[in-house]
C-alpha positions, 0 to 999 in steps of 0.5 A: 635111905640110911644104912641102918634103915637098909639093915632093918628092912633087910633083917625083916625080909631075911627073917620072915618067909612067906608062910606055907601057901595053899594049893587046891580047894573049892568047888565049881562055883554055882556050876559055872564052867571055867572062864580061862581053864589054862590061864595063869597070871604071872605076878612078881613081888618085891619090885624092883629087886628081891634079894641082896643088892650089890649095886643099883647097876646090878639091879638094873641089869637084873631088871632088864634081863627079867623084863626082856625074858617076859617080853620075849615070851609074850608074858604079861606080868604085874610087879608088886612094889616096895618103895622103901627100896627107892629111898637111897642117894640114887633115888632117881636111878632106882625109880628108873627101874620101875619105869622099865616095868611100865615101858616093857608093857607090864603093870605095877601094884602096891606091896606096901612101902616097907613090907610090913606084917598086918598081923604084927602091925597096928592097922592104922600104922599099916594103912599109913605104910601102904599109902606111902607105898604108892607115892612113886608108883602112882605118879609113874602110872598116872603119866601113862593114863593109868592108876595102881589097882592091885594090892598084894599083902606081904606074907599073905597076911590079910588080918588077924581079926575080922575087925582088922581085915574089914577096916583094911579092906575098906581102905583098899576099896576106897582107894581103888584097890583090889586084893591080888590073891595067890593060887600057885607058888614055887618057893622061889624065895627059898632058892633065891638067897642061895643063888644070890650068894653063889653069884656073889662068890663067883661060883658059877657051878653052884649057881647052875646047880641051884638054878637047875634044882629050882626048875626041877622043883617048879616042874613038880609043883606046878602040876601038883597045883593043877591036879589038886585044883582039878580034884577039888574044883572039878576043873582047873581055874585061872591061876595067879602065880606068885614069884619074886623079882630076883636074879634067879627068875631073871636068869630062869625065864626060859626054863619057866616058860618051858614048864608053863608050855609043858603044862598047857598054861598060857600067861595072861594079865592079872585082870583076865585071870581074876575074871575066873568065877573061882575068885568069887568063892567066899574067903572068910579067913581071918588069923595070924598066918598068911594063907593062899586063896585055894586053902582059904576056899578049902576052909569055906567049902570044908575040903581037905588039902592034899598036903601029903603029896606036896613036893619037897624043896631040896633041904640042902638049898633051903639050909644054905638060903637060911644061912645066907639070910641070917648073915647081916647085909652090908649096904652098898657104900660110896661108889657101889650104888 
């Protein structure tokens, strides 16, 4: 991909952030009990690498570290791919990063080609981008007798109007996709740029500080989601946890595993989590914002969200990440890919 293309894509990713995600909301569906009350599916957006690449070799090291951690802890996971990241002179090496996910026993889904906003893009152009975003992923999965089955909406934007939402969902269904919802997140996207910057500058002390703050925040936000869901649903459903394929998460898998264990959460496949009857609660939301599915269900069931007890991420790290995101990225030059 040309330098201008990389810069345009990174600018889009830097200036937009995932909207405020939801937390609790729904009631017990038709009196059904929990299918997997302590289960959580781990999903990683922006595969092969979320963040500011220094080189493809660096991305390969990060991918290996992340996948090794998942395998070590026996965590199944689904990675959602932006294939625009593959478009460079070393396309083969970048494609090999996706092959690493499959070789490690993980699944891959479609996250659109270039991480477009459905709210800000004509639906036909958006569909074309999503179709383009499965080209390599589908070919790699077919080699293993599999096909891409999950789609994750960038920014969790599912459609500003009912007509647009229905049109895109019809396209998804006709191409064998199901929407991958989000019912838990830890704002890792907010910590990651500051962490990347510290690593790039060689400031190990600052990187450790950011990583510890990230794990501390995760240890607060995970039980918050669980308790909020318990309060509203009357039970804890199987969660779908949104994370990103970042250096921060690659370095933090052991810490994240300890938090899940402390919360009695067992990592399962996305298929298994989605068998929970909570995911049959109607989602009638349309609008310009991206919302998590628990918030959508709370709208359906007229439940209040417990925003007042929401843990707050450290303001200094949020500010540092914003400064990093506002700094133009210099794409890798000759010999740095």
